[in-house]
N, C-alpha and C positions, 0 to 999 in steps of 0.2 A: 754807196754813199760815204762809207768810212774813208776810202782812199781819196775822196774829193773834199773831205772835211779837214780844215786846218787843224794841226795838232793842238794848238792853243785853245781851240773851241771844243775839244772833246768833253771837258768837264762841264761845259755850259749846257749840254744837252744830255739829260739822263738816259734817253733812249739809246744814243750812240754808245755811251759808257756801258750800259747793260748789254748791248750787242757785243762789245769788245770782250767783256768778261765772260759771257756765256759761250762764245764760239772759239776763242783763242786757247791754245794749249799753254801749259806753264812756261815752256821755253819761249813761246811767242810773247807772252806777257812780260817776261824779263827783257826781251829785246825792245818791246814797245816802251817799257819804263825807261830804258836807257835812251831810246830815241826821243822820248818826250823831254828828258833832261837836256839833251843836246839842242833841241829846237826851242823849247819854252824856257830853258834855264831855270827850271823848277823841278823839285822832286815830286813824282806822281803821287806818292803816298800823302805828302803834305797837301797837295792840291785836293785830293779826295777828302781829307779831313776838314779842309777849310770850305769846300763848296757843297759837300753833301751833308745830310743830317739823318738822324734816326737809324733805322735798321739798314738802309742802303749804305750809309757811311760805314757802319760796322761790318757789313758783308764785304764791301769792296776793300776795306782796309785789311780784313783778315785774309782775303784772297791774295792781295798784293804782298803782304808781309810773308805769307806762306811760300810764295814763289821767289820773291826777291831777297828777303832776309829771314829765313825760317828760324835761325838760331836766336834772333832778337824776339820774334813772336813767342817762341817756346820759353825763353827766359822770362818774359813778362808773365806768361801763363803760369809758370812754376812759382814765380813770386806771389801771385794771387792765390795759388793753390796752397802754398806753404806759409801763408801769412799768419803768424802768431796763433791766436785763439781759434781753435777748431779749423784745421786745414781741410781742404776739399780732397778727401781721400781718393775718390775715383779719378779726378783730373790729374793729381800728382802721379798716381800709378800709371795712368794711360800715357802720359808724356814720357816718363822715365822708361817704361817698357818699349814704347814705339820708337824712341829716338836714341836709345843706348848704343845701338850698333851703327847709327848713321852719322850723327853730328853732335853727340853729347859733349864732347870736349869743347866744341865751339859754343854751345849753349852755356856750359859751366863757366867758360872764360868770359863771355859777355855778361853773364849774371854777376860774377864777382867783380868785374870792372865797373859795371853800371850801379849796382846796389851796394858795393863795398862791404859785402857780407859773403861768407862761405855758403855755398849751396848746401853742403853737408850739414852745417850748423843749423840752417833753416829747416831742413828736413828732420833733423834730430830733435827739434824743439817739441814737436807734437807726436813723435812716434817712439815706440819702445821695443826692446828685445830684438827678436829675429826680424820683425817687420822693419825696424830701423836699419839693421845690418843689410837686409836685402835691398832696400831703397837706396841707401848710401852706396852700396856696391854698384848698383845700376848707374848712379850719377857719376861714378868715377870711371866707368867703362869707356875705353877709347875705341873699341871695335872688337869684333869677334875674331879670334885667331884659331885656326884649325890646329889640332894636335897639341894644344896647350893644356897643361894640367892646372885646373882651377882649384884654389884652396876652399874646400867645402867643410872645414872644421866647424862644428857647432850646428850645422844644418842637418835637421832630422829628416829622414825619408818619410814621405807622406803615405 
């Protein structure tokens, strides 16, 4: 049924949309997002946001952002996690640790261009001491390089 359904009707039928997101791989979702743009002249994420509501909108939006624009998704999540009074410690750490060797430089660049703030300054607002040094070091990481000497001054052995 999906192959016979016009692309512009995908968002009109929640069942079709659910089938697409449940069965397709990340690479296929990227291709489908581009295909949707070529045919419908609309960005699929915007269509999801305008046509869906509640948990389904949140779920589909997160999936699409994660496969199409992961650095934007994680920059937004970092902003929420490091937002002023009482940051969300677990979320901040999980994002920095999981993305530091993948695309942290893209996340940091998007963060600073979008929010006009330094990611390190936002992280430093609510963190102190070695915890701050560790998190800001992760946010500055471009990728792991073998045989590189890392400066570990001030880091105590556990």
